[in-house]
N, C-alpha and C positions, 0 to 999 in steps of 0.2 A: 542472482535471483533464481529461485527454483521452486516449483511445486513439489519436486522430489528431492533427490540427493544431488547437489551440484558437484561437478567434477573439477570446476575451475578454482583458481586461487582466491577469488574475491571473498569467500566466506572466512577463510583463515586469516586473511589480511584484516578483515573487519574485527575479528576476535582479538587480534594483536593490538589494533588501535584502541579497542574498547578497554583492554587491559591497561594500556599506558594511560588512558584517561582516568581510570580508577586510581592509579598510583598518584596522579597529579592532584586529584581532589581529596586524597586522604592526608596530605601534608598538614602539619599542625599550623593553626592560625591563631592570632591573639583573640581573646574573648570579645574584644570590642568589635572585631569583624563580624562575629556571629550576631552581636546585637544589631549592627547595621543591616545585616542580611535579613533579620527578623523584621526590622522597620520597613525595609524595602518590600517585603512580602505583603505588609499591611498597607502599603502606599495606595491611596485612591487615585486612579488614573483618569477620573472624570467620566462623563456619560458616554456610552457607546451608542452608535446609530446603525440602523439597518442600512443595507446597500441602497434601498429605494430612497430613504431619507437623505443619505449622502448625495445621491444624484440630484435630488430636488433642492438641497440647500444651495443658496447663492446662485440659483438658476438664471437670474437676471444679469449676473456678472459673466460676460462672454469669455473673458480670459480664464476665469476659474472653471467655467463649463468645459472649455476646450482642454484644459489641463487634466480634468477628471476623466474626460473621454479618452485622452491619451494614456492615462495611468491605468484605467480599467480595461482598455481594449474593447473587443467586440461583445460587450455585455448585452444580452437579450433582455430588454426592458420588460417584455411580456412574461419572462420566466423568473422575475424577481418577486420574492415574497415579502411579507410584513414582519418577518422574524430575523433575529440576529444569527440564528444557527443555520449553516448551510445544510442541504440535504444531498447525499450522494447515494444513488441507487445503481447497483451493479446489474447489468442486463444479461451479460454472457461471459463465460470463461471458456477458452479453447486452448488446446495444445497443438501447436503448428510444427510439423516436421516435413522435410523434403522427401522422406521415405513413404509417406502415405497421405491420405486425406486428413483434413483437420478433425481433431477429436473435440466436439462441442460438448461441454459438461453442463448439466443442469444444476441450478443453484437452489436448493430447498429453502423455504422461508425460515426454517430454524437453523440453517447453516450446518446441518448434519446429514450428509448423503448416506442413504442406507446401503450397507454392504460395500463391495469394492467400487471405488469411484472411477478408476482408470488403471490401465496397464501400460508401462513403458517398456520398449524393447531395449535390452542392454546395449550400451555403446551408441545408441541413437542420438542424433542431433535434434534438438527441439527448442521451441520458444513458447513462452506463455503469452497469450493475447487476450485482452478483455476489453469490454465496452461498458461505459457507465455514463450516467446522466447527473449533472449538477444543477441544483435549483436553489432558490431563495437568496443565497449569498455566496461570496467567494470562499472556496475551500483552500486553505493554505497548507502547504507542506504535506500533501497526501503521500503516504509511504506504505510499503508492503513489507510484512515480516512473515517468515516461515520457519517452523521448527519441525524436524523429522526425527522419529524414533524407530528403532528396530529391536524387537524383543525387549522393549522397555528401556533401552539405552539410547540417549540422544546421540545421533550420528551427524546431524547437520543443522545449522542455524544461519539464516540469511536476513539481511535488511536492505531494502532498495528504495530510493527516493523516486517517486513518480512525478510530482510537481504540484504547482498551484494552478487552479482552474476557476474560471468565472462561470456563472450560471448561463445556460443556453438550452434551447429546446433540442438541438441536434446532439446526439450522444458523442462522447469522446471515445476514441479507440486508441489503446496503448499497447505496445508490443515490447516485451522485455528482451534483453540480450540473449543470444543463443547459449544453450547449455548442452553438455554431453552427459548422458546417463552413464553411471558406472557399470562395469562389466565384470564377469568372472563368477565363480562358484559362490564366493562369500557375499557378493553384491546382490545376487538373485534372491528373491523371497518377498515377504509381505512387510509393509511399513505402515505406520500411523503418522499423521501430521496435523499441524494446526497452522492455518494462514489467517492473517489479519490485515485489514486496511484501515489505517489510522491517519489523523491529521496532526498539526502542530500542537494542538491541545490534548492529544492522546484520546480524542473521541474516536471510538471504533465504529465504522460504518458497515463492516461485514467481517464476521469470523466464521471460518469453515473448518470443521473437524472431520477428517476423512481418512480412509485407508486406500492404499494403492499397492500394486505389485511391480516388480522388475523381473521380466522373464526373457527367455531366449528370443522371443518374437512378440510382435503386437498381438493383442487378443483378437480373435477372428470376428467377434461380435461388434467391435467398435468401428 
């Protein structure tokens, strides 16, 4: 994971895995398989229920009620809406480094910070930390993707799973694994990037398009 250019091997391994997956899915299959796949896509799975409806169904059956409570965990009944769609609101994003105080980044409503969003010190160790709130329903398979370009050329692409979260009033805080910023003459300079937070259904809750620098030292104003 990285808001910037990751120096670890996770990104390249992910690309290799993605490549092998593509080779697997391009193997020739009989035409009947394609027909079955089309039928499966059109299969009606039955009615869907909001989380509140799920909790209220069979509420007089004690064994079912206990099973649902165990399955859903600490769901805050006061933060459950009447809609099927979960709502995920990101409250803050910060860069955490042992070299300095946390860099807390503002999140514009349109997801497009004006000008330079932040500066990383080359070879510094840092983590991305963010807080978010989930309401209405469970968000399943929340994940983070990030793509970085330098002078128009893609230099890094990462995907990281965050997890599945139930609605609650208290914000969640999630911290990504530590990264090391690249260093050297070729690494220093300006970059553009796009970060997204999506769920299992590819619903995007936040997209940020931004620019950042890698310099010899942290920016004095941050």
